[in-house]
C-alpha positions in Angstrom: -16.5 10.2 -15.2 -16.7 13.6 -17.1 -20.1 13.6 -17.9 -21.5 12.8 -14.0 -19.5 15.7 -13.3 -21.2 18.0 -15.5 -24.9 16.4 -14.7 -24.2 16.9 -11.0 -23.0 21.4 -12.1 -26.3 20.9 -13.8 -28.1 20.5 -11.3 -26.1 22.5 -9.0 -26.1 26.1 -10.8 -29.9 25.1 -11.5 -30.6 25.0 -8.1 -27.8 26.8 -6.4 -26.8 29.8 -8.4 -27.7 32.8 -6.1 -25.0 30.6 -3.9 -22.7 30.7 -6.3 -23.3 34.3 -7.2 -22.7 35.0 -3.3 -19.4 32.6 -2.8 -18.1 34.2 -6.2 -18.2 31.0 -8.1 -19.9 32.3 -11.0 -17.1 33.5 -13.2 -15.0 29.7 -12.5 -18.5 27.9 -14.1 -18.9 29.6 -16.5 -15.3 29.0 -17.5 -15.8 25.6 -17.4 -19.4 24.9 -18.7 -18.5 27.2 -22.3 -16.1 24.4 -23.5 -18.5 21.5 -23.3 -20.9 24.1 -25.8 -19.9 22.2 -29.3 -18.4 19.2 -27.6 -18.0 15.5 -29.5 -20.1 13.8 -26.8 -24.2 15.1 -27.2 -25.0 14.4 -23.7 -22.4 17.0 -22.7 -23.3 19.2 -24.6 -27.2 19.3 -24.1 -26.1 19.9 -20.2 -23.6 22.4 -21.8 -26.1 23.8 -23.5 -28.9 23.7 -20.4 -26.5 25.2 -17.9 -25.8 27.7 -20.1 -29.4 28.9 -20.4 -29.5 29.1 -16.5 -26.8 31.0 -16.0 -27.7 33.3 -18.7 -31.2 33.5 -17.1 -29.3 34.8 -14.4 -28.2 37.6 -16.5 -31.8 38.7 -17.3 -32.9 38.7 -13.1 -29.4 40.5 -12.7 -28.0 42.5 -15.2 -25.3 43.5 -12.2 -24.6 40.5 -11.2 -21.5 38.5 -11.2 -23.2 36.2 -14.2 -23.0 39.4 -16.1 -20.0 40.2 -15.8 -18.4 36.6 -16.4 -20.5 36.2 -19.4 -19.5 39.0 -21.4 -16.0 38.3 -22.1 -16.4 34.6 -23.1 -19.8 36.0 -25.2 -18.5 36.1 -28.9 -16.3 32.5 -28.2 -20.2 31.3 -26.8 -22.1 32.8 -29.6 -20.0 30.9 -32.7 -20.4 27.8 -30.3 -23.7 28.8 -30.1 -24.0 29.0 -33.4 -22.5 25.3 -34.7 -25.0 24.1 -32.3 -27.5 24.6 -35.5 -25.1 22.9 -38.5 -24.2 19.8 -36.5 -26.6 18.0 -36.8 -27.7 18.6 -33.3 -30.7 16.6 -31.7 -33.8 18.8 -30.7 -32.6 19.1 -27.3 -29.3 21.2 -28.5 -31.7 23.3 -30.9 -33.7 24.2 -28.2 -31.2 25.1 -25.5 -29.1 26.9 -28.1 -32.0 29.1 -29.6 -33.3 29.4 -25.6 -29.2 30.3 -25.2 -29.4 33.1 -27.9 -32.9 34.4 -26.8 -31.2 35.0 -23.3 -28.1 36.6 -24.3 -30.2 39.4 -25.9 -28.9 42.0 -22.9 -25.4 41.8 -24.4 -27.0 44.1 -26.9 -23.7 45.5 -28.0 -21.8 42.3 -28.2 -24.5 40.6 -30.4 -25.6 43.1 -32.3 -22.5 42.9 -35.0 -24.1 38.9 -35.2 -27.7 39.3 -34.6 -28.9 39.3 -38.9 -27.0 36.1 -39.3 -28.5 34.5 -35.8 -32.4 35.6 -37.2 -31.7 33.5 -40.3 -30.3 31.0 -38.5 -33.3 30.5 -36.4 -35.8 31.3 -38.6 -34.2 27.7 -40.5 -36.0 26.2 -37.4 -39.4 27.4 -37.8 -40.6 23.7 -39.5 -38.4 21.9 -37.3 -40.3 19.0 -36.6 -40.1 19.2 -32.8 -43.0 21.3 -30.8 -40.1 22.1 -29.0 -37.7 23.7 -30.8 -40.6 25.3 -32.6 -41.8 26.7 -28.9 -38.5 28.4 -28.4 -38.3 29.7 -32.5 -41.9 31.7 -30.6 -39.7 32.7 -27.7 -36.8 34.0 -29.8 -39.2 36.3 -31.8 -41.0 38.1 -29.1 -38.0 38.1 -27.4 -36.3 40.4 -30.1 -39.6 42.7 -29.5 -38.6 43.8 -25.9 -35.1 45.5 -27.7 -36.2 47.6 -30.2 -32.1 47.4 -31.6 -33.1 43.7 -32.6 -36.4 44.4 -33.4 -35.7 46.9 -36.3 -34.0 44.9 -38.1 -36.0 42.0 -38.4 -38.2 43.8 -40.8 -36.5 41.7 -43.3 -38.0 38.9 -41.8 -41.4 39.8 -40.7 -43.2 38.9 -43.5 -42.0 35.0 -42.9 -41.7 36.0 -39.0 -45.7 36.7 -39.6 -47.0 33.7 -41.7 -45.2 31.1 -39.1 -47.3 32.8 -36.4 -50.4 32.0 -38.0 -49.2 28.8 -38.9 -48.8 28.2 -35.5 -52.4 29.6 -34.4 -54.0 27.4 -36.4 -55.6 24.0 -34.8 -56.1 20.9 -36.1 -59.8 19.1 -35.8 -58.8 17.3 -32.5 -57.6 20.7 -30.6 -60.7 22.0 -31.9 -63.1 19.7 -31.0 -60.7 19.3 -27.2 -61.5 23.7 -27.4 -65.2 23.1 -28.1 -67.2 24.2 -24.9 -69.9 22.0 -23.8 -73.5 24.3 -24.2 -75.4 22.4 -21.0 -72.4 23.3 -19.2 -72.1 26.5 -18.8 -73.5 26.9 -15.4 -71.5 24.8 -13.9 -67.8 25.5 -12.5 -64.7 24.4 -13.7 -62.6 22.1 -12.3 -59.1 22.4 -11.1 -57.6 20.0 -13.8 -59.5 22.7 -16.3 -58.2 25.4 -15.2 -54.0 24.8 -13.6 -51.6 26.1 -15.7 -49.5 23.3 -18.1 
């Protein structure tokens, strides 16, 4: 089935992107995936968005590689489809992958620049989304903006809202504060592996 093929293709891209690049198959995969970013079937749309994030991550790793060259002509189409995700009653997975695709596309500065203000407004509109994963991607978007001065300069008009949002994200609830509270009697006890391992 189409869904099965999409899921398998997403897994192949996630696990074997270097092999696809080496065999020259990346352009075909990108051309096959992008049309599904605004598909009516929600599961297909999520798989396509997830696969796009993996492919765009390759662009950030190697801007001279096949992914960059293959995405460049399709970027205006992809950006239009990603903007459409925000306006089509998206699920939280659709939103977080769409936002991730947008900031992973920042290396395409020339192609992204004409639409950047609209994109920034769309992402800013999701700052108070009910899903924590969406809110985390919003924070990542603003962090990524700072790495691209051409985009950072254009966020000045949004800066008061961005700063207020980031400061709100730093506030802990009473439960979180109690979880963070150090026990004054165990300062000389070494941390357990579970206490310090990344989550």
